[in-house]
C-alpha positions as CSV (number, residue, x, y, z in Angstrom):
1,X,61.4,-0.4,71.1
2,X,60.2,2.5,73.3
3,X,61.1,3.1,76.9
4,X,58.7,1.3,79.3
5,X,59.1,3.9,82.1
6,X,57.4,6.7,80.1
7,X,54.4,4.5,79.2
8,X,53.4,3.0,82.6
9,X,53.4,5.4,85.5
10,X,52.2,2.7,87.9
11,X,55.3,0.6,87.0
12,X,57.5,3.7,87.5
13,X,56.0,4.2,91.0
14,X,56.6,0.5,91.9
15,X,60.1,0.7,90.6
16,X,60.8,3.9,92.6
17,X,59.4,2.4,95.8
18,X,61.5,-0.8,95.3
19,X,64.6,1.3,94.7
20,X,63.9,3.4,97.8
21,X,63.5,0.2,99.9
22,X,66.5,-1.5,98.4
23,X,68.7,1.5,99.4
24,X,67.7,0.9,103.1
25,X,69.2,-1.6,105.5
26,X,67.0,-4.5,106.7
27,X,66.0,-2.9,110.1
28,X,65.1,0.3,108.2
29,X,63.0,-1.7,105.8
30,X,61.0,-3.4,108.6
31,X,60.4,0.1,110.1
32,X,59.3,1.4,106.7
33,X,56.9,-1.6,106.2
34,X,55.4,-0.9,109.6
35,X,54.6,2.8,108.7
36,X,51.3,2.2,106.7
37,X,50.0,-0.1,109.5
38,X,50.8,2.8,112.0
39,X,49.1,5.5,109.8
40,X,52.4,6.9,108.9
41,X,53.2,8.0,112.4
42,X,56.9,7.1,112.8
43,X,57.0,6.9,116.6
44,X,53.9,4.6,116.6
45,X,55.6,2.4,114.1
46,X,58.7,2.3,116.2
47,X,56.8,1.5,119.3
48,X,55.1,-1.4,117.5
49,X,58.5,-2.8,116.6
50,X,59.9,-2.2,120.0
51,X,62.3,0.6,118.9
52,X,63.1,3.4,121.3
53,X,62.1,7.0,120.4
54,X,65.7,8.0,120.2
55,X,66.4,5.2,117.6
56,X,63.3,6.3,115.6
57,X,64.5,9.8,115.6
58,X,67.9,8.6,114.2
59,X,66.1,6.5,111.6
60,X,63.8,9.2,110.3
61,X,66.7,11.6,109.9
62,X,68.7,9.3,107.7
63,X,68.5,10.6,104.0
64,X,67.7,7.1,102.6
65,X,64.9,6.6,105.1
66,X,63.6,10.1,104.6
67,X,63.5,9.5,100.8
68,X,61.7,6.1,101.3
69,X,59.2,7.7,103.7
70,X,58.5,10.5,101.1
71,X,57.8,7.8,98.4
72,X,55.5,5.8,100.8
73,X,53.6,8.9,101.9
74,X,53.2,10.2,98.4
75,X,51.8,6.9,97.2
76,X,49.4,6.7,100.2
77,X,48.2,10.3,99.5
78,X,47.7,9.5,95.8
79,X,45.8,6.4,96.7
80,X,43.2,8.3,98.8
81,X,43.1,11.1,96.2
82,X,45.0,13.9,98.1
83,X,47.1,16.1,95.8
84,X,48.7,19.5,96.0
85,X,45.7,21.0,94.2
86,X,43.1,19.3,96.4
87,X,44.9,20.6,99.5
88,X,44.9,24.1,98.2
89,X,41.2,23.9,97.2
90,X,40.3,22.6,100.7
91,X,42.3,25.4,102.4
92,X,40.6,28.0,100.2
93,X,37.2,26.5,101.1
94,X,38.2,26.6,104.8
95,X,39.3,30.2,104.4
96,X,36.0,31.2,102.7
97,X,34.0,29.4,105.4
98,X,35.9,31.2,108.1
99,X,35.4,34.5,106.5
100,X,31.8,33.5,105.9
101,X,30.4,36.0,103.6
102,X,27.0,34.2,103.8
103,X,24.4,34.9,106.4
104,X,24.4,32.9,109.7
105,X,21.5,30.5,109.8
106,X,19.7,29.2,112.9
107,X,18.9,25.5,113.5
108,X,15.7,25.8,111.3
109,X,17.6,27.3,108.4
110,X,16.3,30.9,108.8
111,X,18.7,33.9,108.5
112,X,19.5,35.4,111.8
113,X,20.6,38.7,110.3
114,X,24.2,38.2,111.5
115,X,27.4,37.5,109.7
116,X,30.2,35.4,111.2
117,X,33.9,35.8,110.8
118,X,36.4,33.3,112.3
119,X,39.7,35.3,112.1
120,X,41.8,32.6,113.6
121,X,40.7,29.9,111.1
122,X,41.0,32.3,108.2
123,X,44.5,33.4,109.1
124,X,45.6,29.8,109.7
125,X,44.2,28.7,106.3
126,X,45.8,31.7,104.6
127,X,49.2,30.8,106.2
128,X,48.9,27.2,105.1
129,X,48.0,28.2,101.5
130,X,51.0,30.6,101.4
131,X,53.3,27.9,102.7
132,X,52.0,25.4,100.2
133,X,52.4,27.8,97.3
134,X,55.8,28.9,98.6
135,X,54.6,32.5,99.1
136,X,55.6,32.7,102.7
137,X,59.1,33.9,103.6
138,X,61.4,31.2,105.0
139,X,61.0,30.5,108.7
140,X,64.8,30.2,109.1
141,X,67.0,33.0,107.9
142,X,70.6,32.4,107.3
143,X,72.8,35.3,108.5
144,X,76.1,36.0,106.7
145,X,79.0,38.4,107.2
146,X,80.7,40.6,104.6
147,X,80.6,39.2,101.1
148,X,78.4,36.3,102.1
149,X,81.1,34.8,104.3
150,X,80.7,33.7,107.9
151,X,80.0,36.2,110.6
152,X,83.2,37.2,112.4
153,X,83.0,37.4,116.2
154,X,85.3,39.0,118.7
155,X,86.7,36.7,121.2
156,X,88.6,39.4,123.0
157,X,87.4,40.2,126.5
158,X,88.5,42.8,129.0
159,X,89.3,40.9,132.2
160,X,88.5,42.3,135.6
161,X,92.1,41.9,136.8
162,X,93.6,43.8,133.9
163,X,95.5,47.0,134.6
164,X,93.8,50.1,133.3
165,X,96.3,50.8,130.4
166,X,95.9,47.2,129.1
167,X,92.1,47.4,129.3
168,X,92.1,50.7,127.5
169,X,94.4,49.2,124.7
170,X,92.1,46.2,124.3
171,X,89.0,48.5,124.3
172,X,90.6,50.6,121.5
173,X,91.4,47.4,119.5
174,X,87.8,46.3,119.8
175,X,86.5,49.7,118.7
176,X,88.8,49.8,115.7
177,X,87.9,46.3,114.5
178,X,84.1,46.8,114.7
179,X,83.9,50.1,112.9
């Protein structure tokens, strides 16, 4: 007997959705079931259920709820025909239209002799494409100290009421440890 999961992708999706829901608590499930009715806007779903914005924020940051939301959203996007490739194709079309290498036409369809270039739209589309294709550098950069360890900070301060010899000694210690 062959494995049923490899033959029926629809059953796999249903199973994945059921498992994602089962991993959540009852109040999280009611929130997740409200999402499609609220066009996948979490705060709108929370408002419909009478949940405060703070509670909604806590809900959407829980790993099990995040996972379930990803599954729900993926299924909804597949249902309407939106995929990674279609998004990239649409963004490329937007970029091409913004860079418009075609002549500008008037209301009657006649060429005006001008060419149009929408730099903001083109740059925005190019940024979106690079983010989708993971070409853009990360927006958050982790800084590390020597050998990948944590950055060491100096917590030694020269106090205003220190005598000059003590302040000079502390200053020399700071200089020696930072160089």
